C-alpha positions in Angstrom: -16.7 -0.9 5.9 -15.6 1.3 8.2 -12.0 1.7 6.7 -8.7 4.6 7.2 -7.2 6.6 4.2 -3.6 6.9 3.7 -2.2 9.0 1.3 0.8 9.6 0.0 2.2 11.3 -3.4 -0.6 10.5 -5.1 -1.2 7.0 -3.7 -4.4 6.1 -1.7 -4.3 2.9 0.4 -7.5 1.7 1.6 -7.9 -0.3 5.3 -10.5 -1.6 6.4 -10.0 -2.4 10.5 -13.1 -4.9 9.8 -13.6 -6.8 7.2 -14.0 -10.1 5.4 -12.3 -11.9 2.5 -15.0 -11.8 0.7 -14.7 -8.1 -0.1 -11.7 -9.1 -1.8 -14.2 -8.8 -5.0 -14.4 -5.6 -4.5 -11.1 -4.3 -4.8 -9.6 -6.9 -7.8 -11.1 -8.8 -10.6 -10.8 -12.7 -9.9 -9.6 -13.6 -13.1 -6.7 -10.9 -13.0 -5.5 -11.1 -9.3 -2.9 -13.9 -8.5 -3.1 -14.8 -4.4 0.3 -14.9 -2.5 0.0 -17.1 0.2 1.5 -19.4 2.6 0.9 -23.4 3.5 -0.5 -22.7 6.7 -2.3 -20.2 6.0 -3.3 -22.8 2.8 -4.5 -25.7 5.3 -6.6 -23.8 7.3 -8.3 -21.4 4.2 -7.7 -22.1 1.2 -11.0 -22.9 0.5 -11.2 -19.0 0.1 -9.3 -18.6 -2.7 -10.8 -21.0 -5.1 -12.0 -18.0 -7.9 -8.2 -16.8 -7.4 -5.2 -17.7 -9.8 -2.6 -18.9 -6.4 1.0 -19.2 -6.0 2.0 -21.0 -2.4 5.5 -20.4 -0.4 6.9 -22.1 2.5 6.3 -20.4 5.9 9.2 -19.1 8.2 11.6 -16.3 8.5 14.4 -18.6 6.4 12.0 -18.4 3.6 12.0 -14.7 3.3 14.6 -14.8 0.4 15.8 -13.9 -2.8 15.6 -17.4 -3.7 11.5 -17.2 -2.5 11.1 -13.7 -4.7 13.0 -15.7 -8.1 10.9 -18.4 -7.4 7.4 -16.1 -7.6 8.8 -14.4 -10.3 8.8 -17.5 -12.1 5.4 -18.1 -11.6 4.1 -14.7 -12.2 5.9 -15.5 -15.6 4.3 -18.9 -16.5 1.2 -17.3 -15.8 1.5 -14.5 -18.8 0.6 -12.0 -16.3 0.4 -7.8 -17.7 0.7 -4.8 -15.9 -3.2 -4.8 -14.6 -3.1 -7.8 -12.6 -3.4 -7.2 -9.1 -1.2 -9.1 -6.3 -3.1 -10.2 -3.2 -1.0 -11.0 -0.1 -2.8 -13.6 2.0 -1.1 -14.3 5.5 1.4 -12.8 7.9 4.0 -10.4 7.8 6.4 -12.1 6.0 3.7 -12.9 3.1 2.9 -9.5 3.1 6.5 -8.3 2.7 7.4 -10.5 -0.1 4.1 -10.4 -1.5 4.7 -6.1 -1.7 8.6 -6.8 -2.8 7.4 -9.0 -5.9 4.6 -6.6 -6.8 6.6 -3.8 -6.5 9.6 -5.1 -8.8 7.7 -7.3 -11.1 7.0 -5.6 -14.2 8.4 -2.5 -13.0 5.5 -2.1 -10.3 2.1 -4.3 -10.2 -0.9 -3.0 -8.0 -1.3 -5.2 -4.8 -3.0 -4.9 -2.1 -3.6 -7.6 1.4 -5.8 -9.5 3.6 -3.4 -10.0 6.9 -3.9 -12.8 8.8 -2.0 -12.5 11.7 -2.8 -9.9 14.7 0.6 -8.8 13.6 0.1 -8.0 10.3 -3.4 -6.4 11.1 -1.8 -4.0 13.8 1.1 -3.0 11.6 3.4 -5.4 9.6 0.7 -4.9 6.1 0.0 -1.0 6.4 3.1 1.4 5.7 4.7 0.5 2.3 7.7 -1.0 3.9 8.1 -4.3 1.6 11.4 -6.6 1.9 13.1 -9.6 2.7 16.5 -10.8 4.2 19.9 -11.2 3.5 21.9 -13.9 5.0 19.8 -13.6 8.0 19.9 -9.6 8.3 16.0 -8.3 8.4 15.2 -6.2 5.4 17.9 -5.2 3.5 16.4 -6.1 0.1 13.3 -3.7 0.0 11.0 -1.3 -1.5 8.8 1.7 -0.2 5.7 1.3 -2.3 1.5 1.3 -0.6 -1.0 -1.2 -1.3 -4.2 -0.4 -2.8 -5.9 -1.9 0.3 -6.0 -3.7 3.4 -8.4 -5.9 4.6 -8.4 -7.1 8.1 -10.6 -10.2 8.3 -10.6 -10.9 12.4 -12.2 -14.7 11.7 -8.3 -15.7 10.4 -7.1 -15.3 14.3 -9.0 -17.7 15.2 -7.4 -20.1 14.0 -3.8 -18.9 14.9 -2.0 -20.7 17.7 -1.3 -18.2 21.3 2.2 -17.8 20.3 1.6 -16.3 17.2 -1.1 -13.7 18.7 1.5 -12.3 21.3 3.8 -11.2 18.4 0.8 -8.7 17.5 0.4 -7.9 21.3 3.6 -6.9 21.2 3.1 -4.6 18.9 -0.1 -3.0 19.9 1.4 -2.1 23.0 4.7 -0.5 21.2 2.1 1.1 19.1 0.0 2.9 22.7 3.5 3.2 24.0 4.8 6.1 21.2 1.9 7.9 20.6 -1.1 6.9 22.5 -1.3 6.9 26.4 -5.2 5.9 26.5 -4.6 3.0 23.8 -2.1 1.3 26.3 -4.3 2.0 29.4 -7.7 0.6 27.4 -5.2 -3.0 26.2 -4.4 -3.2 30.4 -8.1 -3.1 31.0 -9.0 -5.6 28.5 -5.7 -8.1 29.1 -8.1 -11.0 29.2 -11.0 -10.3 26.6 -7.9 -9.6 24.0 -6.9 -13.1 24.9 -9.6 -15.0 24.7 -10.2 -12.8 20.9 -13.3 -10.6 22.0 -14.0 -8.9 18.8 -15.0 -5.5 19.2 -11.8 -5.3 21.7 -9.0 -6.4 19.1 -11.3 -3.9 16.1 -11.0 -0.6 18.9 -7.0 -2.1 19.5 -6.6 -2.4 15.7 -8.2 0.2 14.8 -6.0 2.6 17.2 -2.5 1.2 16.3 -3.9 1.7 12.5 -4.8 5.4 13.3 -1.3 5.8 14.3 0.8 3.8 11.9 -1.2 5.9 9.1 -1.1 9.3 10.7 2.8 8.6 11.1 3.6 7.2 7.9 1.7 9.9 6.0 4.0 12.4 7.2 7.6 10.6 7.1 7.1 7.6 4.3 10.6 6.8 3.6 11.5 6.8 7.7 13.6 9.6 7.7 12.1 11.4 11.0 9.2 10.8 12.8 8.5 7.2 11.4 11.4 6.2 13.5 9.3 5.9 16.2 7.7 3.1 15.6 11.2 1.1 15.9 10.3 1.7 19.3 12.2 -2.1 20.9 13.0 -3.3 17.2 16.6 -2.4 17.3 17.3 -4.6 20.7 14.6 -7.0 19.0 15.6 -7.2 15.7 19.4 -8.4 17.0 17.6 -10.9 19.5 16.0 -12.3 16.8 18.9 -12.9 14.7 20.8 -14.6 17.3 17.8 -16.6 17.6 15.6 -18.5 20.0 12.9 -15.7 20.2 9.7 -15.2 17.7 9.7 -12.0 16.4 7.0 -10.8 19.9 9.2 -11.6 22.1 12.4 -10.0 21.0 10.1 -7.1 20.5 9.1 -7.1 24.0 12.7 -7.7 24.8 14.0 -4.6 23.3 10.7 -2.3 24.4 11.5 -3.0 27.8 15.1 -2.4 27.5 14.2 0.9 26.2 12.0 1.6 28.9 15.0 1.3 31.6 17.5 3.1 29.3 14.7 6.2 28.8 14.5 5.9 33.3 18.4 5.5 33.5 17.9 9.1 31.3 15.7 10.8 33.5 12.9 10.9 31.0 10.5 7.7 32.4 9.6 6.9 36.2 10.8 3.3 37.3 6.8 3.1 37.8 5.9 3.8 34.6 8.8 1.0 33.7 7.5 -1.3 36.0 4.0 -1.0 34.1 5.1 -1.5 30.6 7.3 -4.8 31.8 4.3 -5.7 33.7 1.4 -5.4 30.6 4.0 -7.3 28.5 4.4 -10.2 31.1 0.9 -10.3 31.7 0.3 -11.6 27.7 3.3 -14.8 28.1 5.6 -12.6 26.9 9.5 -12.3 27.9 11.0 -9.2 29.7 14.6 -10.3 30.1 17.2 -11.5 27.6 18.5 -15.1 27.9 20.5 -15.3 24.4 24.1 -15.1 23.7 25.6 -11.6 24.3 28.0 -11.5 21.6 25.6 -12.7 19.2 23.0 -10.5 19.9 25.5 -6.9 20.1 27.1 -8.3 17.0 23.5 -8.2 15.0 23.1 -4.8 16.8 26.3 -3.6 15.0 24.6 -4.6 11.6 21.5 -2.5 12.4 20.1 -0.7 9.2 20.2 2.0 11.8 23.7 2.1 12.5 26.0 5.7 12.0 29.4 4.2 13.0 29.4 3.5 16.7 25.9 5.1 17.4 22.4 4.0 16.5 19.5 6.0 15.9 17.3 5.0 19.1 14.4 5.6 20.5 13.5 6.6 23.9 10.0 7.4 26.3 9.3 10.6 27.5 6.3 9.1 29.4 3.6 6.5 28.5 2.4 7.6 24.9 5.1 9.8 23.7 8.9 8.9 22.0 12.0 10.6 21.1 14.6 9.6 19.1 18.0 10.5 19.7 22.0 9.1 18.7 23.4 6.6 21.1 26.5 4.6 21.5 25.8 0.8 20.9 28.3 0.1 23.9 25.3 1.9 26.0 23.1 -1.0 24.7 25.1 -3.5 27.1 24.6 -1.6 30.4 20.7 -2.4 29.9 20.6 -5.5 28.9 23.6 -8.1 30.0 
């Protein structure tokens, strides 16, 4: 299996862009591992978990809470696990966040790894060491930085995804290309139909490209003190739109990316041609590019963003397709392009 390595502070994460859940036995002993997954994944793939002890959680962002974490702690305690037990999150980004947070905090830290089952998790959420849960509806306010030991991207899981879920991952893949790899952006442009039809070779190329970008950035800035903030392109606005309601993660990020592109044009860093090109690519996958949410709710959520500094926020702009820059801007400026 081809792999990508992420080495940080003596920790090594081995990432496999095209693997199989069957390879899990190479990374943990079934009798000394616990799989955490949600009911949706369980419904389609539960038969693959038979050799392992399992914890089933409810799906959905509304269950990404400390209450869910407390329930997991209780089950781990009942299983009488010790620090040699490996936790394996099998699911989308929410499952990976929850499993990683539970593992990195229970018994002061357990070894863990992921088998991401959505495109969003495979191109982004399962890699980088951020693990966390929401608080009162605000995303990832409580969390840790802890790297998984392994990530196995099994593309067969994508076959059971609804298209709306696939779109979440496509938005993140476009984001990755925009911040660091113009050639990858062009590859996505040239292969829209193949992506939608889940062509394995095309998906592997995109997943590998996105993971290479993310591991390269994270290896230099694990805790988001500088360059890692580029990975937040479209997310300051996107998270606020999610909080306001009515949009899935990828849809909200798509709107956020277009808004960031327009603001980049206003600052003279991006051509109108490139703005239209970005908007057209996202729209070709059925992703929204215009906001239709409550204005006050969105701006209130932006004001509570983790990256806020007083009346300003650290914001990711594009200096051409394939290059991102981070600057501080007044929150009020966002209203010019959003409303």
